[in-house]
C-alpha positions in Angstrom: 41.6 -33.8 -73.1 39.0 -35.8 -74.6 35.1 -34.9 -74.6 34.4 -37.8 -72.5 36.8 -36.8 -70.0 35.6 -33.1 -70.0 31.9 -34.1 -69.3 33.1 -36.7 -66.4 35.1 -33.4 -64.9 32.3 -30.9 -65.5 29.9 -33.4 -63.6 32.5 -33.7 -60.6 32.4 -30.0 -60.0 28.3 -29.7 -60.3 28.2 -32.6 -57.3 30.7 -30.4 -55.3 28.9 -27.2 -55.5 25.6 -29.3 -54.8 27.5 -30.9 -51.8 29.1 -27.9 -50.2 25.3 -26.0 -50.5 23.5 -28.6 -48.8 26.8 -28.3 -46.3 26.2 -24.7 -46.0 22.3 -25.3 -45.5 22.7 -27.6 -42.8 25.1 -25.5 -41.2 22.9 -22.6 -41.2 19.8 -24.7 -40.0 22.0 -25.9 -36.8 23.0 -22.0 -36.4 19.4 -21.3 -36.4 18.4 -24.0 -34.3 21.0 -23.1 -31.7 19.9 -19.3 -31.6 16.2 -20.2 -31.4 17.4 -22.4 -28.5 18.7 -19.5 -26.8 15.8 -17.3 -27.4 13.4 -20.2 -26.2 15.9 -20.4 -23.0 15.7 -16.7 -22.4 11.8 -16.4 -22.8 11.4 -19.2 -20.3 13.8 -17.5 -18.0 12.1 -14.6 -18.5 8.7 -16.0 -17.9 10.1 -17.4 -14.7 11.2 -14.2 -13.4 8.0 -12.7 -14.4 6.0 -15.7 -12.7 8.6 -15.1 -9.4 7.9 -11.3 -9.6 4.2 -11.6 -9.7 4.3 -13.4 -6.6 6.8 -11.1 -5.0 4.1 -8.1 -6.0 1.4 -10.0 -4.0 3.7 -10.7 -1.2 4.5 -6.8 -1.2 0.9 -6.0 -0.5 0.9 -8.6 2.6 4.0 -6.8 4.0 1.8 -3.4 3.7 -0.8 -4.9 5.1 1.3 -6.5 8.1 3.1 -2.7 8.6 0.1 -1.3 9.1 -1.5 -4.1 11.7 1.5 -3.1 13.8 1.4 0.7 13.2 -1.7 2.8 14.6 -0.6 5.7 13.3 0.3 4.5 9.9 -1.6 7.1 8.2 1.0 9.7 9.6 3.8 7.6 9.4 3.6 6.6 5.4 2.8 9.3 2.7 0.6 8.9 -0.3 1.8 7.2 -3.5 5.4 7.3 -1.8 7.3 3.7 -2.2 8.2 2.1 1.2 11.8 1.9 1.2 12.0 4.9 -1.5 15.7 4.6 -2.4 16.3 0.7 -1.9 14.5 -2.5 -1.7 13.1 -4.9 1.0 15.2 -8.3 0.6 12.5 -11.0 0.2 14.0 -14.5 -0.4 15.6 -14.8 -3.7 13.9 -11.1 -4.9 12.9 -7.9 -3.5 9.9 -5.7 -2.9 8.1 -2.5 -2.4 4.9 -1.1 -1.1 2.6 2.1 -1.7 -0.2 3.5 0.0 -2.5 5.4 -2.3 -5.1 7.9 -1.2 -7.4 9.2 -3.7 -7.1 13.0 -2.6 -3.7 12.6 -2.1 -3.4 12.5 1.7 -3.3 9.5 4.0 -3.6 11.4 6.9 -6.5 13.8 6.7 -9.2 11.6 7.4 -9.5 8.5 8.5 -12.4 7.3 6.8 -10.8 7.4 3.2 -10.2 4.3 1.3 -6.9 3.4 -0.1 -5.2 1.3 -2.6 -2.1 -1.0 -1.7 0.5 -0.9 -4.7 2.6 -4.0 -4.4 6.0 -4.1 -6.5 8.0 -7.1 -6.8 11.4 -7.5 -8.3 13.0 -10.8 -9.5 16.1 -10.7 -11.5 15.1 -8.4 -14.5 11.7 -8.6 -13.9 9.5 -6.2 -12.3 5.4 -6.7 -11.4 2.9 -4.6 -9.8 -0.4 -5.3 -8.5 -3.0 -3.1 -7.1 -5.9 -3.8 -4.8 -8.7 -1.0 -2.8 -9.1 -1.2 0.9 -11.5 0.2 3.0 -11.6 0.9 6.9 -12.7 -1.9 9.0 -11.9 -0.5 12.7 -14.2 1.5 14.8 -18.2 1.8 13.8 -18.8 5.6 12.8 -21.1 7.1 16.0 -23.7 8.1 13.2 -24.4 4.0 13.4 -25.5 4.3 17.3 -28.5 5.6 16.6 -32.0 4.7 15.1 -32.1 8.0 12.7 -29.3 10.3 11.9 -29.4 13.5 10.1 -26.0 15.3 9.0 -28.4 18.9 8.5 -31.5 20.3 10.8 -34.0 17.5 11.4 -37.6 18.8 11.3 -40.5 16.5 12.2 -44.4 17.5 12.4 -45.6 14.1 12.6 -46.0 11.5 15.7 -42.2 10.1 15.7 -41.9 7.0 18.0 -38.5 5.6 18.7 -36.8 2.9 21.0 -33.2 4.5 21.0 -32.3 7.8 19.8 -32.9 10.2 16.9 -29.9 12.9 16.4 -28.7 15.7 13.9 -25.2 17.3 13.9 -27.6 20.7 13.5 -30.9 21.1 15.3 -34.1 19.2 16.2 -37.2 20.9 15.6 -40.7 19.4 16.3 -43.3 22.6 16.2 -46.1 20.7 15.5 -44.7 17.1 16.0 -43.5 14.8 18.6 -40.4 12.5 19.2 -41.2 9.4 22.0 -38.2 8.6 22.7 -34.6 10.6 23.0 -33.2 13.3 20.8 -29.9 14.4 20.5 -28.3 17.2 19.0 -25.4 19.3 18.2 -27.7 22.3 18.2 -31.1 23.2 19.7 -34.0 20.8 20.2 -37.3 22.5 20.1 -40.8 21.1 20.6 -42.2 18.3 22.4 -39.1 15.5 22.8 -39.2 13.0 25.5 -35.6 12.9 26.0 -33.7 15.9 25.2 -29.8 16.2 24.4 -28.9 19.4 23.0 -26.0 21.0 22.3 -23.7 18.1 22.3 -20.2 17.6 20.8 -18.3 16.3 19.1 -20.8 15.5 15.7 -21.7 12.2 14.8 -19.1 10.8 12.1 -20.7 10.7 8.4 -19.6 7.8 5.5 -17.1 9.6 3.0 -18.8 10.9 0.8 -16.6 9.2 -2.1 -15.1 6.1 0.0 -18.9 4.8 1.3 -19.6 3.7 -2.4 -16.2 1.8 -3.3 -17.0 -1.6 -2.2 -20.8 -1.9 -3.7 -19.3 -0.4 -6.7 -16.9 -3.1 -7.1 -18.7 -6.0 -6.2 -22.1 -5.4 -7.1 -23.9 -6.3 -10.9 -24.7 -2.9 -12.8 -28.0 -2.5 -13.9 -28.6 -0.1 -16.7 -31.4 2.5 -15.9 -32.0 2.2 -20.0 -33.4 -1.2 -18.6 -35.7 -0.3 -16.2 -39.0 0.7 -18.1 -40.6 4.1 -17.1 -37.5 4.6 -14.5 -39.8 2.6 -12.3 -38.7 -0.4 -10.2 -42.3 -1.9 -9.3 -43.9 -5.4 -9.0 -40.8 -7.3 -9.2 -38.7 -8.9 -6.6 -34.9 -8.5 -6.6 -32.8 -10.9 -4.5 -29.4 -12.8 -5.0 -31.4 -15.3 -6.9 -33.3 -13.1 -8.7 -32.8 -9.9 -11.1 -35.7 -9.2 -13.6 -33.1 -6.5 -14.8 -30.4 -8.6 -15.9 -27.6 -10.9 -14.2 -28.1 -12.0 -10.9 -25.3 -11.1 -7.7 -24.9 -14.0 -5.4 -24.3 -11.2 -2.7 -27.3 -9.5 -3.8 -25.8 -6.1 -4.3 -26.9 -4.1 -7.8 -26.1 -1.0 -8.6 -28.4 1.4 -11.0 -26.4 4.6 -12.5 -29.2 6.9 -13.1 -27.3 9.3 -15.0 -29.0 12.6 -13.4 -32.7 11.0 -13.7 -35.1 10.2 -11.1 -36.0 6.6 -10.1 -39.1 5.3 -8.5 -39.2 2.0 -6.3 -42.9 0.8 -5.8 -44.9 -1.9 -4.7 -41.6 -4.5 -4.5 -40.0 -7.2 -2.2 -36.6 -6.5 -2.4 -33.8 -8.9 -0.8 -31.2 -7.0 -1.8 -28.3 -4.5 -1.4 -29.7 -1.6 -3.8 -27.0 1.1 -4.4 -28.7 3.8 -6.5 -26.0 6.4 -7.8 -25.9 10.0 -9.6 -29.9 10.1 -8.9 -31.5 13.1 -9.2 -34.3 11.8 -6.5 -35.1 8.4 -5.5 -38.8 7.9 -4.3 -39.8 4.8 -2.5 -44.1 4.3 -3.2 -46.9 2.2 -2.3 -45.8 -1.0 -0.5 -42.4 -2.3 0.4 -41.0 -5.2 2.2 -37.1 -5.0 2.2 -34.4 -6.6 3.6 -30.8 -6.9 2.8 -29.4 -10.5 2.3 -26.8 -9.8 4.7 -27.9 -8.7 8.0 -25.3 -5.9 8.3 -25.4 -4.7 5.4 -27.0 -1.7 3.8 -30.7 -2.2 2.1 -30.6 0.8 0.3 -27.9 3.3 -0.4 -28.8 6.8 -2.5 -26.4 9.0 -3.8 -29.1 12.0 -4.4 -32.1 12.6 -2.2 -34.7 10.1 -1.1 -38.3 10.2 -0.2 -40.1 7.9 1.8 -43.5 7.7 0.4 -44.9 4.3 0.9 -47.1 3.1 3.4 -45.5 0.8 6.3 -49.2 0.4 7.7 -50.0 -1.6 4.2 -49.0 -5.0 3.7 -47.5 -5.9 0.3 -50.2 -8.4 -0.7 -50.1 -11.2 -4.0 -53.8 -11.6 -3.8 -55.0 -7.8 -3.8 -52.0 -5.8 -5.2 -53.1 -6.0 -8.8 -55.7 -8.4 -9.6 -55.4 -8.4 -13.3 -51.3 -9.4 -13.1 -50.4 -11.1 -9.9 -47.1 -11.1 -8.6 -45.4 -14.1 -6.8 -42.9 -12.2 -4.4 -41.6 -15.5 -3.1 -40.7 -17.6 -6.4 -38.0 -20.3 -6.2 -34.5 -18.9 -5.7 -36.1 -16.0 -3.6 -37.5 -17.4 -0.3 -39.0 -15.5 2.4 -38.2 -16.5 5.8 -37.0 -19.7 4.2 -40.0 -20.3 2.1 -40.6 -20.2 -1.7 -43.9 -21.3 -3.8 -45.0 -20.7 -7.1 -48.6 -19.3 -5.9 -49.9 -15.7 -5.3 -51.5 -16.3 -1.8 -48.9 -14.6 0.1 -48.6 -11.3 2.0 -45.7 -9.4 3.1 -45.3 -6.9 6.2 -44.7 -3.1 4.8 -41.4 -2.8 6.5 -37.7 -2.0 5.8 -35.3 -3.8 7.8 -31.8 -2.7 7.5 -29.4 0.3 7.1 -30.5 3.1 4.6 -28.0 5.6 3.8 -28.7 8.6 1.7 -26.1 11.3 0.5 -28.6 14.4 0.3 -31.7 15.3 2.0 -34.4 12.7 3.6 -38.3 13.5 3.5 -40.9 11.1 5.1 -44.2 12.0 3.6 -45.9 8.5 4.5 -46.6 6.2 7.8 -42.9 4.6 8.3 -41.9 1.3 9.6 -38.2 0.9 9.7 -35.7 -1.5 11.8 -32.6 -0.8 11.5 -31.0 2.5 10.9 -31.3 5.7 8.5 -28.3 8.0 7.9 -28.9 11.1 6.0 -26.2 13.6 4.6 -28.4 16.7 4.1 -31.7 17.8 6.1 -34.5 15.5 7.0 -38.1 16.8 7.0 -40.7 14.3 8.3 -44.4 14.7 8.0 -46.1 11.6 8.2 -45.8 9.3 11.6 -42.6 7.2 11.9 -41.9 4.0 14.0 -38.2 3.3 14.6 -36.7 0.5 16.0 -33.1 0.4 16.4 -31.0 -2.5 15.0 -27.4 -2.6 16.8 -25.8 -4.9 14.0 -24.6 -2.3 12.1 -22.5 -0.9 14.9 -21.5 -4.2 16.3 -20.5 -5.2 12.4 -19.9 -2.4 10.5 -20.6 -2.5 6.9 -17.9 -1.4 4.2 -17.6 2.1 4.0 -19.2 2.7 7.2 -16.3 2.4 10.1 -13.1 4.5 10.9 -9.6 3.8 12.2 -6.5 2.1 11.3 -7.7 -1.8 10.5 -8.4 -2.2 6.7 -10.5 -4.7 4.9 -9.6 -5.5 1.4 -12.4 -5.2 -1.3 -13.3 -8.3 -2.8 -12.7 -8.1 -7.1 -10.4 -5.2 -6.8 -7.2 -7.0 -7.3 -5.6 -5.9 -10.8 -2.0 -5.7 -12.5 -0.2 -2.3 -13.0 2.4 -1.2 -15.4 5.3 -0.2 -13.5 
């Protein structure tokens, strides 16, 4: 074989190997493309299954609400945390669903005031998704809403109280040196000068659930850090859906202050808000106050702790005379009063709370009080200053979240969330 022939044959072999290598690469790329396509197809199918399962989980919540609506005894029918059905699934379209009703204390039947969590479970093909939402009773108003002032503990009055409706206690009413111009109602005795007495009554008036009453407001309210409130004093400010001097505004006008065990003073303020104070040592209202909730049937003030009403209901909140060196506009743009807003400091507002006040602990009234609405105290009540109470039935007619009992439920906005199965 000539050298030239050998070279030619060698080159032919190299070309063959190169062609074979290229062919193998193309084949591998083709296989990879097929594999990627299969993976993408499976992923798309999986995503579609998950999306269907998510829709089914929401439908499971709707199914739970429908079952509750037709069963007045649902708290006895179902057990907390137990999935329904427990061993199978309920077919819905091309998928299936389950639901569970969860009471934080582990028992659905022990208290009709308890809020619950509705957990919906949806299954489509191989995908399972879970959604949860909180709900509160929204049926019959608590009987404590039917009076102008109710104390779960004893009520002691040493001043002149005027009430156009009922003052009540799940304990006793004692007015040794005072008087109540109105009707007194008590589970125990009534001693002293009360115009109309209903003593030794039963049953006791229903109180808000100590835990569930806060649920709606904590989930929808805007949090205010106690550290953002200088000296733990909310004073010389206006708070409303359009104005929060301590941070972001809340369109519903619900603001939550976690006192972390500290005290809080509210003084010389105009409040057009639902203020929720939790983990408080004590809360004191001082000097001059004008207070309306932005939603008429909602609470004006809720206190987890004790409350002293030491503001003077005989004095108006006056922009021109309150603090001459630092005048405050209490109806600025975004916070109108009775539809009026301005940029001056020439207005005056009556010293009154118009709304529902709830305190979980003891209540003391130490300065002249004017309130249009209702007061509920979870502890004892002590009154040592004149008080004028004008009852507003709006709260009983349309009980706010946390102040109702019964089988009907109201979903709490903002509490929808996805859960792991």
